[in-house]
N, C-alpha and C positions, 0 to 999 in steps of 0.2 A: 332681431330684437322686437318684441311686441310691447307697445306702449299701452297705458290704461285706456286711451281713446280707441284702440283697435282690439279691445278684449274679445270682441266677437270672433276673432281668429283662433282663440284658445279652444283646445279640445275639452269637452265635458268629461270630468272624471267618471269612472265606472264605479258606482256605489251599490253595494248589495244590502238591501234592507229586509231580507226574507224573514229574519227572526222577529221583525216588528209586528208580525201578524198575531203574536201571542201576547195576551194581556199580562203585563208584568205584575199586576196586583193579585191575580188569581192562579197563574200558571205555576205548577210545582217546579221548584229549582232543578229537580232531577230531569224533568222534561226539557227545560232550557238547556241543561248540560248535554243531554243526548242530541238535541237538535243542533247544538253548536258543534259537537263532534262530527255530525253528518255534514255540516257546512264546511268544517275544516278539512274533511276528507277530500272535498272537491279541489282543495289547494295543496294536496300532499306533496306535489313536486315544486311548490313555490317557497320562496324565502318568507317565513311568517314573522311579522313584526306586530308588537302590541304597544299602544300609546295610552297615556293617561295624564290628567292634570289634577292639581290639588290646591286648595286655598284654605288658609287659616288666618282669620283677621285680615290684615293688610298684605300678608305674605302670600305669594303665588308661585307655583313651580310646575314644570312640565317634565315628563320622562318618556323615554322610548326604550323598549326591551326587544332585542333582536338576538338571533343565535350567537352566542359568545360575545354579546355586547349589551351593556346597559349604560344609558346616558341620561343625566338629569341636568336641568337648567333652572335657576331661579330667576323669575321675571322681575322687573321693577315693582316696588311696592304699589299697591292699589290696582294692579292689573286684574282684570276680570278672570273668572274661571273659564269663560269662553275663550279668551285670548290664550290661556294656558293650554287648553285642548287643541286649539288651532296650531299653536306653536309646536306641540308635540307631534302633530301630523307632519309638519314641515321638517321636524327633526328626522322623522321616518323617511321622508323623501331624500334627505341628505345621506342616510344610510344606504338607501337604494342606489343612489348615485355612485357610491363607493364599492358596491358589490358587483361581482362579475356575473351573477345570475341575472337572467333576463326576466323571469317571472317572479312577481312579488305580491304579497297580500298584506294589507295593514288592517288590524283589528282595533276598533275603538268603541268605547261605550258611550261616547258623546254623540247623541242623535242630532242635536242642534248643529254641531260642527260639520257632521257629514252632510246634513241637509243643506247647509250654507255653501259648501264647496260644490255639491251636486247642482245647486241652483245658480252657481256662478255669481254670487253676490259680490261683484267687483268693487262696489262702493266701499267695502271694508278693505283696507290696505293689507291686512294679514291674509284675507281670502285671496286677493289678487296675487300676492306673492306665491301662495301655494299653487294657484292655477298656472302661473308662469313656470314655476319649477316643475310641476307635473307635465306641462306641455313640452318642456325641454327634454325631459326623460322619455316621454312617449316618442318624440321625434328621433331620439337616439336608439330606439328599438326596444325599450323596456315595456313590459306589460304589468300594469298596476291595477289592483282592485282594492277598494276600501270596503270593509264589512262592519256593520254595526253588530255589537254583541251586548248582552245584558251586563250590567255592572256587577261587581263582586258582592254587593249587598242590595237585596230587593225586598219590598214589603212581604213577599211571599217566602222569603228565606235567603240564605247565602247560596249563590249559584256555584261559586268555586271553580272558575276557569283559571288555570294555573298562570298562563301568560298575563292575563288581565290583573291577577292578584299581584304578580311580580311588578307590573308597571305601576300599580297603585302604591305599593311599598316604596318603590323608587321615587315616585312623585312626592310622597310625604317626606322622604328623607331630603329631597331637594329644597324643602322649605328652610333648611338650616344651613345651606351653603351660601357663598357669597353671591350677591346680585350680579347678573350679567347685564351689561349696558346694551340696550336695544330699544327700538321704537315700538310703541304699541298705540292703538287708537285713542285719540283724545277723549272719545266718548266714555272710556273706562274711568275717567276722572270725574265724570258728572256727579256720581253719587258722593264722592269725596268732597267736591266743591259745594254741593248742596248741603251736606252735613256741616261743613265749616260755616256756611252762611247762616244756617239755622242756629248754630251755636253762638255766633256773634250777635244775631238778632235777639236771642234769648237773654244774653248778657246785657244788652241795651234795655230790653224790656224789664229786666229785674231791677234796674235803676229807677223805674217808674212806678214803684210800689204804691205811691200816694195817688196815682191815677185810679179813678173809680173802676175803670175797666179791668185793671189788673186783678182785682178781687174776683171778677167774673171769669177771667181766663188767664191765669198766671203762666200757663205753658202755651207757647205759641205753636202754630203749625197745624192745629186741628181745623178742619173745615166742615161745613154743614153738609149732610148727606144729600147727594143729587137726586135721590129717589123720592124726596119730599115734594117735588114739583116746585115751580117758580114761586108761587105765593107762600108756600110753606117755608121755603128757604129764606124768603124776604122776612117773614114773620119772626123766624128764629133769630135772624141777624139783628132785627130791630130790638128784640127783647134783650139780646146779649149786650148791645151798646147802650141800652137804657133809654132810647129815644123812640117813641111811638106817637101816632096821631092822637091817641087817647090821652096820653100823659104830657105831651109837649107841644101840642098845636097852639096852646095859649100864648106861647112865646111869639108866634108869628101874628097872632090876632091882637096882641097887646092887652091881653086879659089877665086876670089874677089866676094863680095856679089852682087847678081843680082839687077838690078834697073828696075823700071817700065818703059816700053817703052813710055807710054803716059806722065807720070809725072816726070820721071827721079828721082823719090824718091826710097829709098831702098825698095825692094820687100819683104814685110812682110805680115803675116796673117791679121794684123790690117789694113794695107794699102789696101789689096784686098777686105776685107769685108766692110770697112766703109769710107776710105779716098780717094780712087782713083776716079778722076773726070770722067775717061772714063766709069766707071761702076755705076755712081751715079744714073742714071735712073733705072737700074736694081735693084740697092740697095733699092731704094724707093719702087719699085714695089713688092719686096719680103720681105723687112724688115720694112721699115717705121720708123727706129730708127737710131740714130747717133753715138752710142758708142758701143764698143765691148762688154761691160758688158750687155747692153740691148739686143744685138743680141742673146747671149747665155741664157739670163734669160727670155726673152719675146717672142722670135721667135721660132716657131716650127722647129724641126730638119729637117723635110721634106722640109720646105721652104729654109733653108740654103743649103741643097743638091741641090734643084732645081736651086738656084741662081748660085752655083758653076758650074753646068752643062750649064746654060745659057751663062755664060761668058767664057766657054771653058776650065775650069781648072779641071774638074771632074777627069780625068784620070792622072792628074799631082800632085794630092795631096798625 
C-alpha cells in the first residue's frame, strides 16, 4: 500500500500528447481526424476507452465509453469540470481493472487532466487516487496509455471522433441522473463560497444607500486596475472615497473648507469632477458624463487621471 507521503514510488503514467503539436485554432478538422486515425491505428490491438466530463451551472457529470459499455456518474453539485474529467479517467481505470485484456488505451480531450496525472500532482487527492489505481494496475501486468485527442467541437470546426462524441453525449446525459456521493477537492468550492460572500456583502451594502460612497460604487467587488501604477491607483481610490489632500486637508489643519476660485462653491471631489464650470470643457472631453456615479462606472481610470493632470490637480490629490 502506497501512502501519500511515499508517492515518489508511484509509476508515472504513459501519456501521449502527439496531437498537441497541431494548432487547434487553425488546423483543419479533417487533418485532426486523419491524425487521430493514425494514432489510433498504433493501438489497434488495445481495448480503446473514451472519457469526458460535462458541466452545466452547478451540475457536473463524468462519463466513460468502452466497447459494449457506457457508464455515467453525476458528481456533487459545484464540482469543477476538472474534477469531472479526472473522475472520468478513474472510471476508465475501473473498467481496465475488470477487463481481461492486458493492453488498454484511454482517449481524453482534457489536456489539463492528462498533464496533471503525467506531472504526478499528488497534492490533488483525485490525482493521487488515479496514480495509485494506475500503479496497482501496472503492477498487475496491465499496459495503459493515456492519449490526448481534440474535443468534438473546435474553433476550426467539428472534429467528429466517434468515441469522443459518444462520451460527450453520455456525460451530458449524466447531468440529469441522481448525484453520486463522493469526495472531491475542497478547492472546487472556493468559487461558490466566494460568490456567496460577495452576495452577502452586496446585500449589506445595499442597506447603506444613504452612505455617500454608495452613490459612487453601488456594486461591490470592482477593483482599480493594477496597470495604473501605485500613485495612479492611490489617486483613483482617493477620488472614489471623496477624500483628497486638496479637498480635505483643512480638517487636519483646523481651517475653513476651501472654496472653488471660479464658482465660490465648496471644493469637493464631486465639484472638481462634474460640477465646476471652469473645467466643464475638459470634463466633456475626458468623460462625457454628468454624474459622479457615471464617472467611476463608465469612464476608464486612465481618462480620469488624464483629466486631473489637465486641470493641474494631479500632484495635489
